[in-house]
Every structure is written in C-alpha cells, then in structure tokens.
N, C-alpha and C positions, 0 to 999 in steps of 0.2 A: 358817613359813607354814602348815604342816599344822595346827598347834595353833590358829592364828587361824581357819582355815576351819571347823574343828570347832566352835569357839565361836560363830562367826557362824551356822552351821547350827542350833546349839542355840537361839540367840536367835530365829531365824526360827520354829522349831517352837513355842517358848514364846509368841511373838506370835500365832500362829495359834490356839493353845489359849485364849489370853486373849480373842481376838476372838470365838471360838465361845461362850465362857462369857458374854460380854457380850450376844451375840445371843440366847441362850436365856434369859438373865435378863430381857431386854427383852420377849420373848414372854410370859414368866411374869407380868411386871408388867402387861402389856396385858390378859391373860386375867383376872387378879385384879381389875383395874380394872373390866372389864366385869361381872364377877360382883357387885361391890360397888356400882358406880355405875349399872349397866344398868337396874335397876328404876326409878331416878329419871328415866331418859330416856323410859320407856314411858308413854304416856298412854292413858286409857280412850277407846275409839272405839265409839260406839253405831251399830248398824245397825238401821234400821227400815223399815217398809212406807210407800212414798210415796203421795201423794194420787191418783196415777193408777190405783190399784187399783180396779177396778170393784166388787168385792164389799165392800171397805171403804167406798167412797164411797156405796154404796146401802144400807149398814147391815145387810147380811147377816152381815158380820163386824164385830166391835168391837175397839177397842184403840188404843194399847197399854196393857197393865196390868203390874203387878208388875215394875217396873224394878229390877234387881239389879246391883250392882257388887261383884265379888269378885277375889281374887288367888290365884294358884297358883304353885308352884315358886319360893317366896321372892320373889314379886313380879315374876318374869320373864314371867309371863302376867297381863295385866290383862283381865278378862272382864266384858263387859256383856251383859245379857240382857233381852229384852222378851217379853211374851206377848200373843197375840191369840186371840179365841175367837168362835164363832158366837153370834148373838144369841138362839138358842133355848135356850142354856144346857146343851146336851148332845151336840151333833153333832160338834164339832171344836174343836181347839186347835192353835195354832202358836206355837212357841218360837223366837225369833230370837236367836242367840248370836254375839257378836263377840269374838274373841280377839286382843288386840294383843301383839306380841312383836318383839324386835329381830331374831331369827333366823327364817328361813323354815321353817315346820313341814312342808314337803312330804315329807321323809323319814320323818316319824312321824305324819302327818296321819290315817292310817287308825285307829291306836290311839287318838288323841285323840278322834276322832269317835265311835268305838264306845263309849268311856267316857262321853261326853256323852249318847249315846242311852240307855244303861243308867241313867245318873243321872236324866235327865228322865222316863224311863218309870217308874222307881221313885217319883218324886215325884208322878206322876199316879195312883199306885195300880194300875199295870198290870204285867204280867209278859210279857216277850218270849217268843215261841214259836219254838223251833228256830233255824235259822241264817238270817241275812238273805240278801238277793240284791242283786246290782248290776244296776240297770236301765239300759238303753241307749235313752234317749228322744231323739228329734230335736226339740229345743225351742230355736229361735233366739232366744227371749226371755230365756233364762238365760245367764250368763257362759259363754264358750266352753270353759272348763276345769272347769265344774261337774260334780260326780260325784253320783250318786243311789243311795241304798240304800233297800231296802224290807224291812219285817218285818210279821208279825202279832203282836198282843198280846192278852192275856186280862185282863179286868177282875177285880180282886181285892176283898176286903172293905174295903180301905183307900182305895179310889177315892173321890174327891170330885166333881169335875166330871162324870165318867162313871159315878158311882155309881148313878144312876137307871136305867142300862141293865140292871143286875143282874149279880151275880157270875157269871163264866164267859163272858160275852159277848165276842165277838171284834171287835177294831178293827184298822185298818190304820195302820202307822207308816211314813211316808215322810220321808227325810232328804236334803236337798240342801246341798252344801257346796262352797266354793271359797276360794282364797287370792289376795290381791292385794297388790302393793307400793304403799305409799302415797307414793312419790316419793323423797325424800331418805333417805340411809342412817339418819339419826337418827330418821326417822319410822317405820322398821321395816316390819313386815308385819301385815296384818289377815286373819284367817281367819274366814269367816262360815259358820255352821252353822245351818240352818233345819230344825227337827224338827216335822213335822205329824202330828197324831193325828186320825183320822176314822172315823166309823161306816160310811161308804160311799165308793165311788169318786167319787161326785159331790162329797162333802165334801173329799176329797183333791185333786180337780181345782181346787176353789175355793182351797184353801190354796196350791196350786202357783201360781195366778195372783197371790196375795199375794207369794209368793217372787220372782216375776218382777219385782216392783216394789220389791224390797229394795235399799237403797243405804246 
C-alpha cells in the first residue's frame, strides 16, 4: 500500500506540472498571436474638426490638409494625422493626430504625447524652449479626461509656414489629448492628440475652439 500511495502521489505531482506547462504554453501562444495578428486587427481611425467649429465655418481657419497615414511599433500603432491652418498663412496651425491601438496607452501616454510634440515642432521648423507646463483649464466642451500641455517655441531658419515671422520669434504651443475606447475589444482604443501652434493667445484660443469640435 505504501508503494502505491507514493506512486499515486507522484502521478498527481506530474499531472499538476503538466497542467501548468500547458497553461503557460497557452498564454505564450496567445501573446505571440497578438503580436503577429494584432496589427491586422487595428484599423486607421481619422479624427477631424467638425462642421460646428465657428472659426472653420467662417473661413478664419482652413483645412484639413496634409492627410498622413503611418505605422509605428511594427504596425501596433496606426496613426492618422490632419493639419489645419489660419487663412492669413502665418498665424497658426493645428495638427490633429489619431493613434489606433489594441492596448490602452494610458500608462505610457505622456511619453507618446511628448514625442509627438517634439516631432511636429521639428517639422514646423521650431525649437521648444525649456520645460512644458500642465494647464488646468475648466473647459466643459473638451472631453472630461482631456489633458493640456503648454510650451513656448522659437522659430528657426528651417521654418516654412512660420518662416515669415523671422528667426528667433516666439510662438505658443498648446497640446490637448485624450484616449477613448471605441466599443468592442477588437476595436481597440483611440488616442487623440491635438497640437496647436500660434503667434498669440487669440490664435491659440481659436485653435482650442477647433479642438472642442474634434471627433
């Protein structure tokens, strides 16, 4: 009897080990499947300024222009971007970026946003000055979880749209961003980043009104 009990105990331990191996193997298969198949499940989602925007409807701002579709992180980020600008050709520009992903970017959103700010500022031929600030604005027209960053930026010799202002001139950079769940799990998440460049607070306020109508 004692020998039988030891053998049965050995079979039980072996069964538990086999079950754990199968469990971890299943997890590994699922993770690998997401890495491989994940990018095919993600679709581009474009965010744009709606017709209710006063400054867009009255022609003070124009757009959208320069529609770009790009991929990052082996296709796990599908990025769509649009640009709007003031009709005077020198006062302000607004870049609306939509990032589609299967995972919620909340834990890394700050890093993603800062990288996009630096990227778009460089494309405008501007240089960020110092550290940015987090603004606490009471704006009920923005999504409830919207976060706002503010920087100053200097015009460089590579500037195009803002080149007429002259090298060394200072602009304001205001970024508003939020993340939303698009419903079903397979629809993933959409992170919207709106980066406004303006020569004055008036221009920045106009760009903010455009962002209030982004969907």
